[in-house]
N, CA, C and O of each residue as an XYZ file, in Angstrom:
460
protein
N    -102.506    -27.120    -20.403
C    -101.185    -26.972    -19.802
C    -100.199    -27.759    -20.648
O    -100.341    -28.970    -20.820
N     -99.211    -27.071    -21.170
C     -98.193    -27.706    -21.980
C     -96.882    -27.833    -21.229
O     -96.835    -27.750    -20.002
N     -95.828    -28.033    -21.986
C     -94.502    -28.246    -21.396
C     -94.066    -27.048    -20.558
O     -93.555    -27.231    -19.453
N     -94.255    -25.842    -21.050
C     -93.803    -24.650    -20.323
C     -94.475    -24.546    -18.956
O     -93.813    -24.249    -17.961
N     -95.766    -24.783    -18.902
C     -96.465    -24.723    -17.617
C     -96.057    -25.875    -16.708
O     -95.996    -25.719    -15.488
N     -95.782    -27.018    -17.296
C     -95.313    -28.157    -16.506
C     -93.958    -27.845    -15.887
O     -93.727    -28.156    -14.719
N     -93.065    -27.239    -16.648
C     -91.747    -26.849    -16.131
C     -91.914    -25.849    -14.986
O     -91.238    -25.958    -13.963
N     -92.792    -24.898    -15.153
C     -93.050    -23.914    -14.104
C     -93.552    -24.592    -12.830
O     -93.120    -24.251    -11.729
N     -94.456    -25.540    -12.981
C     -94.992    -26.267    -11.835
C     -93.915    -27.098    -11.156
O     -93.862    -27.158     -9.928
N     -93.058    -27.737    -11.939
C     -91.955    -28.513    -11.370
C     -91.040    -27.616    -10.539
O     -90.619    -27.991     -9.445
N     -90.741    -26.441    -11.059
C     -89.891    -25.498    -10.330
C     -90.542    -25.094     -9.012
O     -89.862    -24.989     -7.991
N     -91.847    -24.868     -9.027
C     -92.554    -24.522     -7.791
C     -92.404    -25.613     -6.744
O     -92.178    -25.325     -5.568
N     -92.529    -26.866     -7.167
C     -92.400    -27.986     -6.224
C     -91.013    -27.984     -5.594
O     -90.882    -28.135     -4.379
N     -89.974    -27.813     -6.415
C     -88.605    -27.836     -5.896
C     -88.350    -26.637     -4.977
O     -87.725    -26.780     -3.927
N     -88.829    -25.473     -5.368
C     -88.601    -24.275     -4.561
C     -89.294    -24.339     -3.200
O     -88.809    -23.750     -2.233
N     -90.400    -25.032     -3.117
C     -91.124    -25.105     -1.848
C     -90.708    -26.311     -1.002
O     -91.154    -26.451      0.137
N     -89.869    -27.167     -1.546
C     -89.383    -28.323     -0.787
C     -88.275    -27.876      0.165
O     -87.741    -26.773      0.050
N     -87.957    -28.727      1.074
C     -86.896    -28.426      2.050
C     -85.556    -28.955      1.560
O     -84.904    -29.750      2.237
N     -85.158    -28.510      0.389
C     -83.877    -28.933     -0.173
C     -82.852    -27.823      0.017
O     -83.191    -26.644     -0.080
N     -81.611    -28.186      0.284
C     -80.578    -27.149      0.359
C     -80.244    -26.648     -1.052
O     -79.650    -27.368     -1.855
N     -80.630    -25.427     -1.330
C     -80.418    -24.848     -2.654
C     -79.505    -23.635     -2.548
O     -79.646    -22.807     -1.647
N     -78.573    -23.546     -3.476
C     -77.716    -22.369     -3.551
C     -78.509    -21.223     -4.180
O     -79.615    -21.414     -4.687
N     -77.919    -20.036     -4.134
C     -78.560    -18.876     -4.769
C     -78.723    -19.112     -6.268
O     -79.743    -18.737     -6.845
N     -77.726    -19.731     -6.903
C     -77.838    -20.025     -8.340
C     -78.941    -21.040     -8.611
O     -79.670    -20.913     -9.594
N     -79.071    -22.051     -7.745
C     -80.166    -23.017     -7.901
C     -81.506    -22.290     -7.859
O     -82.377    -22.513     -8.699
N     -81.654    -21.424     -6.873
C     -82.909    -20.695     -6.726
C     -83.180    -19.801     -7.938
O     -84.312    -19.711     -8.415
N     -82.142    -19.151     -8.420
C     -82.315    -18.267     -9.577
C     -82.755    -19.043    -10.810
O     -83.688    -18.626    -11.498
N     -82.103    -20.162    -11.101
C     -82.480    -20.913    -12.295
C     -83.880    -21.502    -12.136
O     -84.619    -21.596    -13.116
N     -84.253    -21.895    -10.934
C     -85.616    -22.393    -10.722
C     -86.643    -21.282    -10.935
O     -87.735    -21.537    -11.443
N     -86.303    -20.065    -10.555
C     -87.204    -18.940    -10.837
C     -87.281    -18.674    -12.341
O     -88.337    -18.298    -12.849
N     -86.186    -18.863    -13.045
C     -86.228    -18.753    -14.510
C     -87.120    -19.847    -15.099
O     -87.857    -19.604    -16.054
N     -87.049    -21.051    -14.528
C     -87.940    -22.130    -14.978
C     -89.404    -21.708    -14.789
O     -90.249    -21.984    -15.640
N     -89.692    -21.043    -13.677
C     -91.058    -20.595    -13.414
C     -91.532    -19.593    -14.467
O     -92.730    -19.466    -14.720
N     -90.583    -18.886    -15.073
C     -90.925    -17.871    -16.070
C     -91.065    -18.418    -17.489
O     -91.388    -17.663    -18.406
N     -90.830    -19.701    -17.686
C     -90.890    -20.259    -19.033
C     -92.215    -19.950    -19.745
O     -92.187    -19.616    -20.929
N     -93.367    -20.045    -19.081
C     -94.616    -19.705    -19.790
C     -94.657    -18.260    -20.299
O     -95.236    -17.990    -21.351
N     -94.049    -17.339    -19.559
C     -94.044    -15.946    -20.014
C     -93.123    -15.777    -21.227
O     -93.458    -15.059    -22.169
N     -91.974    -16.434    -21.201
C     -91.095    -16.379    -22.378
C     -91.808    -16.975    -23.590
O     -91.685    -16.455    -24.700
N     -92.542    -18.049    -23.386
C     -93.318    -18.654    -24.470
C     -94.365    -17.670    -24.981
O     -94.540    -17.505    -26.188
N     -95.049    -17.026    -24.060
C     -96.092    -16.063    -24.433
C     -95.534    -14.969    -25.333
O     -96.193    -14.543    -26.282
N     -94.324    -14.517    -25.036
C     -93.716    -13.444    -25.823
C     -92.863    -13.958    -26.974
O     -92.203    -13.179    -27.661
N     -92.877    -15.277    -27.183
C     -92.283    -15.861    -28.374
C     -90.770    -15.933    -28.389
O     -90.166    -15.895    -29.462
N     -90.131    -16.038    -27.210
C     -88.676    -16.084    -27.232
C     -88.112    -17.098    -26.238
O     -87.445    -16.737    -25.268
N     -88.393    -18.367    -26.499
C     -87.848    -19.411    -25.642
C     -86.336    -19.534    -25.789
O     -85.672    -20.041    -24.885
N     -85.784    -19.082    -26.903
C     -84.325    -19.137    -27.043
C     -83.665    -18.166    -26.057
O     -82.576    -18.446    -25.556
N     -84.304    -17.043    -25.777
C     -83.801    -16.105    -24.767
C     -83.868    -16.750    -23.385
O     -82.939    -16.615    -22.588
N     -84.962    -17.449    -23.103
C     -85.106    -18.177    -21.838
C     -83.991    -19.218    -21.698
O     -83.380    -19.347    -20.638
N     -83.739    -19.948    -22.770
C     -82.693    -20.975    -22.768
C     -81.329    -20.356    -22.464
O     -80.575    -20.886    -21.648
N     -81.014    -19.244    -23.112
C     -79.727    -18.577    -22.884
C     -79.608    -18.090    -21.441
O     -78.554    -18.233    -20.822
N     -80.677    -17.519    -20.906
C     -80.654    -17.041    -19.521
C     -80.397    -18.197    -18.555
O     -79.598    -18.072    -17.627
N     -81.063    -19.298    -18.774
C     -80.858    -20.473    -17.911
C     -79.435    -20.997    -18.027
O     -78.821    -21.354    -17.022
N     -78.911    -21.045    -19.236
C     -77.552    -21.560    -19.448
C     -76.507    -20.703    -18.756
O     -75.458    -21.207    -18.356
N     -76.781    -19.409    -18.611
C     -75.844    -18.519    -17.931
C     -75.766    -18.815    -16.432
O     -74.749    -18.543    -15.795
N     -76.836    -19.368    -15.876
C     -76.928    -19.549    -14.429
C     -76.723    -21.000    -13.993
O     -76.117    -21.260    -12.954
N     -77.222    -21.922    -14.774
C     -77.229    -23.324    -14.354
C     -75.804    -23.836    -14.183
O     -74.927    -23.560    -15.001
N     -75.597    -24.568    -13.130
C     -74.265    -25.067    -12.820
C     -73.970    -26.402    -13.477
O     -74.797    -26.963    -14.196
N     -72.787    -26.887    -13.214
C     -72.399    -28.174    -13.789
C     -71.768    -29.089    -12.739
O     -70.998    -29.993    -13.066
N     -72.111    -28.834    -11.458
C     -71.587    -29.731    -10.440
C     -72.417    -31.016    -10.427
O     -73.390    -31.141    -11.170
N     -72.036    -31.937     -9.604
C     -72.706    -33.237     -9.605
C     -73.541    -33.452     -8.340
O     -73.850    -34.588     -7.981
N     -73.904    -32.352     -7.667
C     -74.718    -32.482     -6.463
C     -76.091    -33.045     -6.832
O     -76.553    -32.881     -7.960
N     -76.731    -33.703     -5.881
C     -78.086    -34.213     -6.155
C     -79.059    -33.111     -6.584
O     -79.906    -33.333     -7.450
N     -78.942    -31.940     -5.987
C     -79.834    -30.844     -6.366
C     -79.584    -30.411     -7.809
O     -80.516    -30.122     -8.558
N     -78.309    -30.374     -8.178
C     -77.970    -29.982     -9.555
C     -78.507    -31.012    -10.551
O     -78.994    -30.647    -11.621
N     -78.420    -32.284    -10.205
C     -78.958    -33.326    -11.088
C     -80.465    -33.185    -11.249
O     -81.001    -33.381    -12.339
N     -81.145    -32.845    -10.162
C     -82.585    -32.602    -10.225
C     -82.891    -31.428    -11.144
O     -83.776    -31.511    -11.995
N     -82.164    -30.346    -10.970
C     -82.370    -29.147    -11.802
C     -82.087    -29.453    -13.265
O     -82.845    -29.035    -14.141
N     -81.014    -30.173    -13.541
C     -80.700    -30.520    -14.928
C     -81.780    -31.399    -15.553
O     -82.070    -31.273    -16.742
N     -82.376    -32.289    -14.757
C     -83.430    -33.135    -15.326
C     -84.611    -32.286    -15.789
O     -85.204    -32.551    -16.835
N     -84.947    -31.263    -15.003
C     -86.038    -30.364    -15.401
C     -85.636    -29.570    -16.642
O     -86.433    -29.412    -17.567
N     -84.414    -29.079    -16.662
C     -83.942    -28.289    -17.800
C     -83.885    -29.138    -19.070
O     -84.288    -28.685    -20.141
N     -83.390    -30.354    -18.950
C     -83.360    -31.242    -20.123
C     -84.769    -31.518    -20.633
O     -85.005    -31.527    -21.841
N     -85.704    -31.744    -19.713
C     -87.102    -31.942    -20.105
C     -87.632    -30.702    -20.828
O     -88.285    -30.809    -21.866
N     -87.346    -29.539    -20.275
C     -87.836    -28.285    -20.855
C     -87.300    -28.061    -22.265
O     -87.981    -27.470    -23.103
N     -86.099    -28.525    -22.525
C     -85.435    -28.256    -23.807
C     -85.607    -29.379    -24.829
O     -85.047    -29.290    -25.922
N     -86.355    -30.421    -24.514
C     -86.414    -31.589    -25.402
C     -86.750    -31.232    -26.837
O     -86.162    -31.788    -27.765
N     -87.668    -30.333    -27.034
C     -88.109    -30.002    -28.394
C     -87.875    -28.536    -28.739
O     -88.486    -27.998    -29.663
N     -86.996    -27.907    -27.995
C     -86.819    -26.462    -28.151
C     -86.323    -26.072    -29.541
O     -86.784    -25.082    -30.110
N     -85.403    -26.832    -30.079
C     -84.810    -26.473    -31.373
C     -85.065    -27.514    -32.455
O     -84.406    -27.509    -33.495
N     -86.010    -28.397    -32.212
C     -86.325    -29.451    -33.176
C     -87.833    -29.636    -33.267
O     -88.593    -29.033    -32.510
N     -88.247    -30.467    -34.194
C     -89.660    -30.832    -34.265
C     -90.014    -31.671    -33.039
O     -89.155    -32.343    -32.467
N     -91.260    -31.626    -32.651
C     -91.709    -32.357    -31.463
C     -91.482    -33.862    -31.655
O     -91.855    -34.441    -32.676
N     -90.864    -34.471    -30.651
C     -90.627    -35.911    -30.648
C     -91.240    -36.470    -29.368
O     -90.695    -36.286    -28.280
N     -92.369    -37.148    -29.504
C     -93.121    -37.628    -28.341
C     -92.315    -38.626    -27.509
O     -92.379    -38.593    -26.280
N     -91.562    -39.507    -28.155
C     -90.784    -40.503    -27.411
C     -89.684    -39.841    -26.596
O     -89.482    -40.187    -25.432
N     -88.980    -38.906    -27.185
C     -87.908    -38.189    -26.495
C     -88.476    -37.381    -25.322
O     -87.880    -37.328    -24.246
N     -89.624    -36.761    -25.546
C     -90.266    -35.983    -24.492
C     -90.670    -36.889    -23.331
O     -90.468    -36.538    -22.168
N     -91.234    -38.042    -23.643
C     -91.633    -38.984    -22.598
C     -90.417    -39.492    -21.823
O     -90.467    -39.617    -20.599
N     -89.323    -39.785    -22.536
C     -88.096    -40.223    -21.861
C     -87.578    -39.146    -20.904
O     -87.169    -39.449    -19.783
N     -87.598    -37.897    -21.352
C     -87.138    -36.794    -20.507
C     -88.058    -36.633    -19.297
O     -87.587    -36.357    -18.194
N     -89.357    -36.804    -19.493
C     -90.305    -36.730    -18.384
C     -90.020    -37.851    -17.377
O     -90.049    -37.627    -16.167
N     -89.747    -39.045    -17.879
C     -89.429    -40.168    -16.990
C     -88.173    -39.884    -16.168
O     -88.093    -40.268    -15.001
N     -87.194    -39.213    -16.774
C     -85.985    -38.819    -16.035
C     -86.331    -37.845    -14.908
O     -85.785    -37.945    -13.810
N     -87.231    -36.911    -15.179
C     -87.677    -35.974    -14.137
C     -88.335    -36.750    -13.002
O     -88.050    -36.501    -11.831
N     -89.207    -37.682    -13.342
C     -89.893    -38.469    -12.307
C     -88.895    -39.244    -11.451
O     -89.067    -39.349    -10.236
N     -87.857    -39.784    -12.077
C     -86.818    -40.507    -11.339
C     -86.120    -39.582    -10.352
O     -85.917    -39.948     -9.194
N     -85.754    -38.388    -10.802
C     -85.076    -37.430     -9.924
C     -85.999    -36.966     -8.790
O     -85.561    -36.841     -7.646
N     -87.255    -36.714     -9.100
C     -88.196    -36.313     -8.052
C     -88.324    -37.415     -7.016
O     -88.372    -37.147     -5.815
N     -88.380    -38.648     -7.478
C     -88.482    -39.781     -6.562
C     -87.247    -39.871     -5.659
O     -87.373    -40.143     -4.465
N     -86.066    -39.644     -6.219
C     -84.827    -39.675     -5.430
C     -84.862    -38.673     -4.285
O     -84.281    -38.908     -3.225
N     -85.539    -37.563     -4.502
C     -85.599    -36.493     -3.503
C     -86.862    -36.554     -2.649
O     -87.074    -35.709     -1.779
N     -87.697    -37.555     -2.902
C     -88.939    -37.673     -2.148
C     -89.932    -36.574     -2.452
O     -90.759    -36.223     -1.610
N     -89.852    -36.025     -3.662
C     -90.747    -34.927     -4.053
C     -91.948    -35.460     -4.821
O     -91.815    -36.394     -5.613
N     -93.108    -34.880     -4.595
C     -94.281    -35.294     -5.363
C     -94.259    -34.663     -6.753
O     -94.193    -33.442     -6.891
N     -94.314    -35.484     -7.749
C     -94.384    -34.945     -9.116
C     -95.821    -34.504     -9.385
O     -96.762    -35.225     -9.053
N     -95.993    -33.347     -9.972
C     -97.357    -32.906    -10.259
C     -98.003    -33.828    -11.295
O     -97.326    -34.332    -12.191
N     -99.292    -34.042    -11.171
C     -99.968    -34.881    -12.164
C     -99.983    -34.182    -13.520
O    -100.094    -32.959    -13.608
N     -99.872    -34.968    -14.548
C     -99.926    -34.413    -15.901
C    -101.361    -34.399    -16.400
O    -102.079    -35.394    -16.299
N    -101.758    -33.282    -16.927
C    -103.053    -33.213    -17.580
C    -102.918    -33.817    -18.971
O    -101.828    -33.809    -19.542
N    -104.001    -34.337    -19.519
C    -103.925    -34.885    -20.881
C    -103.341    -33.862    -21.848
O    -103.751    -32.702    -21.861
N    -102.398    -34.295    -22.643
C    -101.789    -33.431    -23.641
C    -100.670    -32.542    -23.119
O    -100.122    -31.740    -23.876
N    -100.321    -32.664    -21.849
C     -99.314    -31.769    -21.259
C     -97.947    -31.915    -21.913
O     -97.144    -30.982    -21.870
N     -97.670    -33.054    -22.512
C     -96.366    -33.259    -23.148
C     -96.433    -33.084    -24.660
O     -95.449    -33.313    -25.364
N     -97.586    -32.683    -25.148
C     -97.795    -32.617    -26.595
C     -97.479    -31.267    -27.227
O     -97.263    -31.190    -28.436
N     -97.449    -30.217    -26.439
C     -97.173    -28.890    -27.004
C     -96.509    -28.020    -25.964
O     -96.287    -28.447    -24.831
N     -96.194    -26.812    -26.346
C     -95.520    -25.894    -25.435
C     -96.480    -25.343    -24.426
O     -96.088    -24.548    -23.571
């Protein structure tokens, strides 16, 4: 399980939680769930563009949670893999999940090492 599957799992946790989500929040979280399929077909840049079209820029707690997942998902999208940056982004996700009382899924070994 790499970053794409981790992002999908994070989206599942948020979608099944009792958080007030707008239709756009739900749509972008469903796009997050599709990240492994975009990876499979070799076009994460298309996934990124689709998410950017939907993701909001308000400062609601839910939006901050969604952005933390999106930032984590994009850490190495257009650059070489940077383990420190990826870990920092993961820590930001954990902070946001904690703020919302959400259980963060456990990471399997190597989950932050590849797509």
